[in-house]
N, C-alpha and C positions, 0 to 999 in steps of 0.2 A: 464742445470739442471741434466742431466744424469751424467755429470762429477762430479758434487757436490755429488750426491748420491753414486757414485762409490768411491770417495775419503772418504766420511763419513764412508762407510763400512770398508775401509782399516784402517782408524784411530781408529775405535772401536775395530777392531781385534788387532791392535798394542797396544792399551790401556790395553786390557785384558791380554796380554802377560807380562806386567810389574807388577811383584808381589809387588814391593815397592810402586808403584803408587796406585794399588788396595788397599793395606793395609792402606795407609795414607788417601786416599779419602773415603774408605768405613768404615774401622774399627775405625779410629780415632774419627769421629763424634759419632759413636755408643758408644765407650768407654766414650766419653764426656757425652753422654746422661745418661749412667748407673751411672757414678760417681756423676753428679750433682743431678740426681733424687734420688739416694740413700742417699746422704749427706744432701740435702736441702729439699727434698720433703717427705721422708718416715717417719720422726719423728721430734718432736719438739726439739729445741736446749737445751742443758744443760750447765750451767755455774758453774764452780767450785768456791767455796768461803770458805776460811778458817776463822773461827771465834775464837777469843781469848777473853774469858770472864774473866776480871780481877776483877770483883765485887764479891769478896769472903767474906762470912759472918764469924762470930766468930767461928763457928764450922768447918771451913775449906771447906765448901761447897758453891756453887754459891747461891746468894740470889734468892728469889722466883721471883722477878720482872725481873731480868736479865735472869733467866732460862726460864721464859715465853716468853720473847722477842726472845731468841735463838730458842725456839720451834716453834714460829710463822715463823721465817725465814726458818727453816727446812721443814715446811709445804708448802712452795712456790714451785710449780712444776719445774720451770726452774732452780732453784738453787740446786746445789749438795754441801750441807754444810758439812764441815769437822771441827774438833775441834783441837785447839792448847792449850796446858797447859798454865795456867795463869802466871806461873813463867818462861816461856820460853822467851829468848831474841829474839826479832824479827829480828835484824840484823844478829845474828848468824844463826837463822833458815833460813833466806833468802839465806845466803851464802851456807849453807849445802844442800839446796834444789835447787841448780842451778838457782838462780835468784828469787826463791820464786814464788808467784802468788798473787791473790787477797786476801787481808786480811781485816777483819773488827774487830776492837778492841772496846770492851765495857769497859770503864774506871772504876777504883775503885771508889765506891761511887755512882754508877749508880742508884741504887734503892732509895737511900736517896735523890738524886737530883731530880728524877722523882716525888717522893711524895711531896717534898717541892714546886716544880714548879707547879705541878698540883693543889695543894692547893691554891697557889697564883692566878692561872688562874681561878679557880672556884669562888674565892672571887671577882675577877674583873668582872666576868660574872654576879654575883648576884648584884653587885653595879650598873652595867649598866642596868640591868633589873629594879631595883628599881627606877633609874633615869627616865626610860621611863614611869613608871606607878605611879610616885609620886603624880600626880594630883588626882589619885583615892584613895589615902590614907589620913588618918588624921594625924595630927602632932604627936600624940602619937605613932602611928604605925611606922611612919618613924623613930622616935627617937629610938624605941626599935630595929628596924632592923639595924640601924647605930651602935648602941651600941654592938649588937652581932657581926657585921662584924669587928668592931674595936678589939674586944676581939679575934676573930679568926685570925686577922692579927698579933696581938701581939704574939699569940701562934705559928704562922707560920713565925715569924720574923727571917729569916736567910739570908745569903749572896748567897743563891742558885740562879743560873741562868739557870738551866736546864742541863741535861746530854748531852755531846757532844761526839758522836761516831767518830772514826777515820777510814777512808777507804783508803787503800793503794793498788796500782796496778802498774805493770811495765809500763814504758813509751810507750812501743810498743803494749800494750794490747788494741786492737781495740774494744773489747767487754766491756771494763770498763764502758763506758757511759750507756750501756744497764743495767749492773748490778747496777750501781749507781741509775738509774731510778727505778729499782725494790726495792732497799733499801729505797728510798724516799717514795715510796708507803706504804711499811711496817711500816716505822716510822710514817707516817701520820695516819694510822689506829691505831697504838699503842697509839699515842697521844690522839686520839678521845676516845679510851677506858679508858685511864687514867683520862679523864675529865667526864666520865660517859655518853658519847654520844653513845647510842646503835644504833640509826638510824640517820645517818648524813643527812642534808638537801639535799645534792647532792651526787649521786652515778653514777657509770659508768657500763654500760652493753655492752660488746663487742661481735662481731661476724665477719663473713666474708661476702664480697659482691662480686657478680659476677654471672656467669651462674651456674645454679643448676646442680649438678651431676658431675662437673669437679674436677679432682684431681690437686694437685700442679704440677705434671708432665705435665698435659694438658697446664697449664699456661707457663711452660718453653719451650714447644714444638716449638713455633714460633722462640724463640732464638736459639734453636738447628738447625732448618732448615736454618735460616739466616746465622749462623756460618758455616754450611756445604757448602752453596753456596759460601760464602766468601773464605773459605779455598781452595775449589776446583778451583775457578777462579783466586785468587790472589797469592796463594802459590804453587799450583801444575802446572798450565798452564805455567808460565814463565820458569820453568825448562824444561818442555817438548818442548816448542818452541825453547829455547836455545839449547837443545840437537839436534833438527833437524838442527839448524845452525852449530853446532860443527861437526856433523858427515857428513856434506856435502849434506844432503837430499835436502835442498833448492836449492843448486847449480845444482844437477842432475835434479830437476824439471823444470829447465829453458829449458831443451831440450824436454820437453813434451808440448802438446797443452794447458796444464793447465794454467789458468790465476791466478795472485796473488790474485785477489778479490775472485775467487772461492775457493782458498786454505784457505783464512781467514774465509770466510763464513762457509765452511765445518767444520773447527775447532770450531768455535763458536756454530754451531748447535750441534756438538758432545758433547761439554761441557754442553750445555743447556739440552740435552736429558739425560745426565748422572746425572745432578742436579735433574731433575724430578724423575728419577729412584731411586736415592739414598735417596731422600726425602720420597719416598714411602716405601723404605726399613726401614727407621728410624720410620715411622709411624707404620709399622707392628711390629717392635721390641718393640716400646713403648707400643703398645696395648697388646702384649703378656706378657711383663715383669711387666708393671705398670698399666695396665687396662685403658690406654688412650682411650677416646671415640671421640676425635675431628676428624672430617672429613673435609678436605679442600674443599671449593666450587670453582666454576669456576674462580671467581676473585682472590682467593688465589693462585690457580694454575697459573693464568696469571701473578701475581706479582712475584711468584717464578721464572717463565720462564724469565721475564724481568730482574730480579736481576741476574740470571745466565748469560744472554747475556751481561749485563753491566760489571759484574766482570770478565767474561771470556775475554771480549774485553780489559779490563784493564790489565789482565794477559798477553794477546798476545802483547800488547804494551810494557810491561816490558820485556818480553822475547826477543823482537826484539832489545832492547837496549844493552844487554850483551850477548856475544857468549858463555859464560861459564855457564852450567846449575846450578852449585852450587851457583855462584854469583847471577844468576837470581832468584833462589829460595830464597836466603837470602834477596834480594831486596824486593821480594814479602812479606816475613815475616816481614820485617821492616815496611811495610805498614799495613799488616793484624792485627798483634798483638796489636799495639796501638789503632787501630780502634775497636777491640773487647773490650778492656778494657775501652775505653773512651765513647763508644756509649750506655752504659747502657743496654747491652744485658743480662748480668747475675745478675746485681744488679741495684737498682734504681739510676738514674743519679743524683738525688737530694742530695745524700750523698757526692758528690764531690764538691770541691771549685767552686765558681761561674764562674771563668774564664774557667775551664775545662768543666763545664756544657755547656757554650756557644759553645766551640769547639766541644763537643760531639754532640750537636744538629745539627751542620752543616755537620756532616759526613753522607754519604749515608747509612751506615749500621744502623744508628739510625732510619732513615725514613723507611728503609726496614723492620726492626724488628717491629717497631710500627705499620706499615701498616698491616703486617701479624697478629699481635696480635688483631688489631681491627676487621679484617675479620674472623679470626678463633676462637677467644675467645669471644669477645664482640658481634660478629655477626652484625656489622654495617659497612657502607661505610663511615661514618663520619671520616674525618681526614686522609683518605688513599690516596687521590689524590696527595698530595705533594710527597708521595713515588713513585707513578707512574711517576710523572713529573721529579723528580730528577733522578731516574734510567733510564728513557727513554732518557733524555738529556745526561746522562753519557754514555749510550750505543752508541748513535750516535757519540759523540765526540771521544770515544776511538776506535770504529770501523774504523773511518776515520784516526785516528792516526796510528792504526795498519797497515792499507793499505799503509799509507805514509812512515812509518818507517821500514817496513819489506824489507830487501835487497834481491831482487829477481834475480839480475843478477850479475855475476862476484863475487859471495860471496866466501870468503875464499882464494882469489888469493893474 
């Protein structure tokens, strides 16, 4: 035990001397925290939308109905509405503006089509109402109503089928479905108003669900901690271990009473302590900059410690496979980055294709992050035991592999 403690002290001193390692392990997660919290948590998103109103009246001005529709769009908070002249060619504008952006086109005749179609719709509604209550009317009343509806239909007899708006977006615009959904809502409300429906039978009231008093950054915090532990264990540790191999440190250790098992345990303990320390630093930074109030409990700390052991053991295994530090770090990166993107750490896993969702849920980072979120945010132990089981099994397997694969004798000959 004394040998492990002495070795742990030496490893921590060696770690603190490496400026590159300290920067990557300490500052990179903090930079990630600041970027994600600033971009995603500090303000609501805004979507640019260019509107071209081609429904121009006889006086050269936009018709009242089309102007009202555009004003309704401009009043929607997530939309940043910009205007494009009605006579501007969309193809030329798109080329001049380097690919263009999202464009909504109101066609010529918009107001006329809306009036005609809304008249048809109102007549159809009245006919349906009369049909439902015809048993309560006498024959004379029904005849008068039918006569009036026929006259209204004749006056409204046109080939109008309703106005069709055109929405264009670049093929790589991932926010286009969101904007399309907003436009559909605005169009639905406009249609109701055109039919004279002031109070629709169904409405939607939205809000947030979760623990009271928590900010968006609080909800991101488990993801930041899980990412920090992953980066430290899978991307930093392999390069450090491979560096010990390359400079002959392991070969010189053969001449000491130190056992390979003690060496590996000391390294894993070191990385686990660093993970806890850096998680604490991240909590302090998040509290100071973004007002985070989440405080990890004993089970959260235990899960972070177990995750650090598991990923550090994986990193030591990778470091023992390649003697070159750069190659070992690259190997760790090829595992860590896909895991970060597929595990639903920074966005919901439901937005990915079904096959990738299945793969993502099988990854240890997914269980690690979800377990931390349940413990720190939801404040429940429900669903956290798979995380403990997966990370515990992973720790045992990779500690044994690291002991087996680390070359302790005759290294570098």
